[in-house]
N, C-alpha and C positions, 0 to 999 in steps of 0.2 A: 834236373832237370826235373819241371812239376807239370803235369797233365791236367790242366783243368776239364774236367768232364761235363761242365754246362756246356748246354745248349748253343747258346751264342760265341762262346769261345770259338778265339779266331783257330788256333792250332787243329781242336777236331772238327769245325769245319774246311781245313784241305787237306787231312786224313781221311775225316767220309767222303773226299773225291774224287783224287788221290789213288785212295784203296776199293774201292768203287773194280770188279770183277770187269765191268767194261773200257772203261778207261784205263785201266792193268795193260789188256787189251792192244787196243786201240795205240796204247803209247808203244808197245811192242812190238808190234806192227809198222811203224812210223820210223825206227829206228832207221839214221840211217837214208832213208828214201821216202820217197813221196809219191801217193798213192790219193786216187780219187775216192769220192766216195760211193759209188760203185763197186769199185776194189775192194775197200773196207765193208763194205755189207756182203759179198760175198766173202771174206776169209772168216767173218765172226760170225762163228755156227751160232743161232737160235738167239743173237739181235735185232730188232725190228728194224724200220727203217726213221720210226721217230724218238726209239730211245738212240740210236747213232746221232739222229740230227742234236737232239740235247746232251751227249757227252759230248760230243765237237762241240758244240756252241762252248758249256762251260769251260772245257780243258782250254779254247782260248779266249775265255772272259779273263782265266786264271795267267794266260802268260807264257801256257805249256805247246802250245799248239798254235800254230800259222797254217791261215786262210787264204789261198791266191787264188781268184774272177778271171779269169781270163775273158776279154772279150770278145768271145766270136758266139753264132749261132747252131746251135745252143750254147750257154753259158758250160763253160768247161772250170771245176772247183777240184781244186786239191790242197790236201792238206801234208805237211809236214811237221816237224818240231823243232821248237825255238831252241835256241840253246839254252836256253832255263830248264825246257823237258828234255833236252837230253842228258843234261846231270841228274833228273830224273831216271831215267832209261835205265842209267848202271847203276842206282838203287837197288830199280827192279830187279835186274839180272841179279844182283847178287843172291836175292830172294828166289829166284827159280833157281838160283845156283845150290842154294841150299835144299831147295825142295828135292832137287834132284836125289842129290844126297842120300836124304833121308825116309825117301820114298814107301822103304821097304820097311823101315824102322816104326814110322808112323801107320801101315797096314798091318805091320803085327800088333799092334799098341791096340788098333780100333777090330782086329779079330778076337783079343783078346779081351777087350769092353764090353763087345756086344755078346762072347761065350757068357761073361758071367753077368751080364745083363739079362739074356736069357734062360739059366740059370736059375736066379732071383727071382723072376716072374712064373716058374712054375711050381704047381700046387705041392706043397711038403706031404 
């Protein structure tokens, strides 16, 4: 598999979208459940209303999230994963499992790196 790093590459554009931290969190939260916008915003710490709106629109455009507007006053809008989005969730789950299994090794590597960087920064 070749990865084209040019800006206009379709694969790169898709990876940029699905690997975004907000997209990953939205997809993870929508696993096998339907959530309203306000519920997603409450569950995703640090996301602004605008960023959640942009993220959901992009995921809907890519066919990963389905948006349903219920004709009530005020309108009730719900989001859920499409079948395509559910396949991506499986991949994200694998990444989370890998992270959980290796987090202590990564913490050790970071501490070692920080220690070496601090030692190099000290005047001789």
